[in-house]
Steps between C-alpha positions, in 0.01 A plus 500: 500500500849412621591492869682826430167669436175353633232686299361440154534779246243526220497714186176694482247438225639619165203717403512677835877533470464682168250743656728566798805557281295753302408692818823456699768586243797462737479121485569352155481122552215432738386416850481201731300402805671328790373243749146452634455875558591570136751775577530707182850579370693553173606180323865564591410383851473144367876477445602677820238391755731261688770769533257742667349229718836367614677826577726457805327708765722657767400560864578873475293559183217751517217453250215728400226287345193662345247472226603774251404860580431439867748763625803287419756770416394709800529199733840402357642843568363505854637150571841575349544824692392352834733201450786733398484750787319767293791538258326756275824591325546148359127465431510813281827406329434136408179419310258285692511238223867437590454505877185291487495283180171391346528120509308405183500819288720335234209267414324801351792620290429302186805443277343715228438786746859466617625524140285810442639664815860414406444653157335808649795559737783404261812710558424569868693248716324606826154448354598173332625376837160580653319308223722198577428542873121497467505194272723291724316232704446610859631172644837564331514855635405387852745209505782750447372759749670547833287458811279643633283487188175691445267334250178620336258253344142479377518121489256337743631294791429175315748589222773621737771277653313251722733557798452879486324519838719241673847650476450812712474769233239778519205531263280810483176429312277792395139467381284771342135497399454359149321796343790737575749229399327449164492872414863551597612185319302599190696826480830318560415249227456792260813679622760225500614361168550148635119481550395737220125479561301670222138455607266707717419449868177296464685245286787501747259436789366204303850350491554589867178339618568186296861464623645556154784737571844470662516370859128419513291366664473793737292318765726196523795737540361711786338210685832312494660809653219528755530133597866558596427807716563319829839367390773682700697547175211691337364849553165541321402861427202665333589786267189687621626496860852602396354797318277597788767481770854491360678570836329195658599287198862618524512396866339165420755432223792612720389262774459214250846561353640527856618855429273690733381688673574811293476835674242763397752695297605191302138403434418854392797518259399168342136609467621811320730300271214263413246780446347433158601841357865448599487137396368582153792739445765257625696365197632206706149352527290640214651292216684803365781286354250270335338797327842600367552162329153508340333244727211736580250613237450874468162660560395262780464556874820495706644189669432653844137606467265648760577275793154547647211275595187500285651611168307212336211748468690667214457200268201292611157573356213436748415181310859372500530591868191292584640208306834532681328518840313176426826333397667622821205381710511152343870466568487627859255219586796259500722696741491707819722761329329843507639825362504790744 
């Protein structure tokens, strides 16, 4: 590759590509794998990789980096509110997607999907504007944003700007156990039109385990995060611990962002705001606008789901669970990462 972008990008095998396009109807061209870890992304990444990799990072940026469905939206809202002096009024008024842009989401808005959405929303300037927004590359959006910027990404550290941890910005990384991640991501893949997954859960798990779905491989992603946990620019969190003790997490995040300590009343108000029932009914975070433009498929589970630990039990058969446990065991042999 050029000096602009150091990793090789390969098209996946054509037969496999055809099968994936049949099951994941949001992508229409195909998929690539990137670098030695074989990061799995839509083919559009090939043309834009250097732009993502070479984004100008600013010292006052705050990033939330996660594998998908690891408590990302919840963490973003907590981080944004702590960094913005608990400004609930603005948080409710401005959608999270505007306050905290999703760096690479545009990669998943295939040109054909974009055309379908434009057609669907013809005659409504507000909705057409939103379709343009979601299909605009994140690096363009971020280059125009005033500081301080808040940035969400599911890209692993090795695909992010190489100076990310050297310039003084803050990175919150959240990890969640893979069985809960897979179940939650399966439902999101069915819900969101840009993924458009049509198969059942066992087939989805097959893709998940074999690193054949967006942002995989899971283990490379979380172990990269884990390996950076001692860097002063990184706060590594487990979703399970956040869920178990949210006040302690809030204090930890406030300290990391140099916004603490918060008093008991402030912590309590934020805990209440982030309570899953309130969160699910909050249009600023639950993808309400995206539903209005037709980005979410009807009849699927909501964007903000249960928010609890152990919901994997709803989808895994005993046999599939045993297989998953063996896969987890094999992968934990190579790391001292352990889920709470």
